[in-house]
C-alpha angles and dihedrals in degrees: 000000000000087000094053094049089048089053093049090053089050094048091050092050092049092051092048091046092054092047091053094044091059097055110122115234120207120227107264096216089059101045113144135160089260090056092069124077090201113093090216131032145149140187117207135181105240096214101050104017093238116162108230100175132006142183119178086331093169097045110128108239142148115263104191115203093359081086084080090072087073091042091054092044089059092046091050090050092052091049093050093045091051096248092114135024135207093236095045115118119248115203117204117238123212087248093053092048090053098063102102125186115077106005147131092243097253113195121216109270091017114138137210135161123265088252094054092049092048089050091053094046095054105030101038096020091233112191094195091051090051092053091044089057093044092053090045091057101037110017099245133027090243088061091046093051092051086055088050091056094047091053090048090057092047087057092048092242092162098175096052133099120165122208098171139010101242108046101248108156111275129159109264097016100131148145140156138247089252094050091050090055090049094055093039087053089050093050090052088065085074098066096186090072086071088068087068104031088057092057112114099180135007145145142239135190094039093305095313091108120056119203121200119183112246086211099092088181089080090073096040114031124074110233099012114155101173150241137174141310131203137191131178135142092255099039098039116206112333140174145182102201120187122195139172135203130166090349094307112123119194133184115207117190127191123179130191104009115172091232141018088244091055093051093053089045092051093045091051091052094051091051092043087053092052098046091045093051109030139055140165121250130184110224120218121232110250118238090236092066094059100053124120114264121219112241125211121217093001134135085239126045098226145009135215125241131219130196120186119196109181101155132072126238129235111233139158112270111260091023098080092095094051092058108110131190125229117199120211114194131142121248090237132004126213122239140271097067124177124216107255093018110142112242103162146357145228115228120194119204143139122303091265092058096248133102099055105223102178141350131210129186122240110216135195109259092210144014120264111192117213118257114266133174098249093051090048094050089045090055094045092051092048089051091050091048090050 
């Protein structure tokens, strides 16, 4: 019996591998809106939120189980805030067990850990597990959905209204490609979720329930890290795909594809475009930003400056060398000056001075009090005494 079960798993893995290996990939250098089958799509840099490619990104559409990105975001926040723990027990309600669609066939009263429910939600896109988690956090699915909508508002997701926590078709349950990218980027700020979104196959119930990830890019795309697929009759085939190469993290969202094969092809094309055309560079602080600045009416005649650049800048490949810094500092500064006070800035742009790419503050490295009569007299007397 064990051998037969193992052979079934091997056969399923072989079939899925053959399917993903056959996915067509569009040439990155030739990507255009018309190349994508999806009616709405976006490619976003996960670190900065910069949109690198777009197609109808604010078109209001259904998104099916990509809804679970927001569900998982609230779960991760609850865990990090200590309101929920990975080992906590989740008890399935009759409501959660009644979901249907993609699920793990939870029975009313059945229990699993939070970790197992999260795994089922993101790997198998289990609707029943998503609702069970929602009820555990908020008491009812309705209360949890209200929290989802509040979170969407705080993230400025203007085209999004949630009606449920799992993405089953429901009137008025809508979002946009851009909003999906925004909430996906927010979920990536909780890196432990990638431990689960990257799982290809796993088991629950002591091996009695097999999980196979709905994101077939895990077997076909270099650097893929997640994130979530979705398919319903209203939404079509959708995906929010995340990938990372050489420190560059991208989010590719496609909504409304005719087939699952199309969504994986479109997502691959978007990611290929991003990795082919963009990179991250660490700019150097120009020497001019670190010079001493004259101080007027101060107890010291000058003050040093500091400028810290700790992050990397997203630029088009081949244009990093053309990025030029412009230093903005006054000729003289009036006392008093506080240590850490911002007194200027460095702006990085193209070699012609336009297209601002990034900006960093220049601050005073020490304090300089203003001149006053008592201080001057005290200094004068000390000089006489010396």
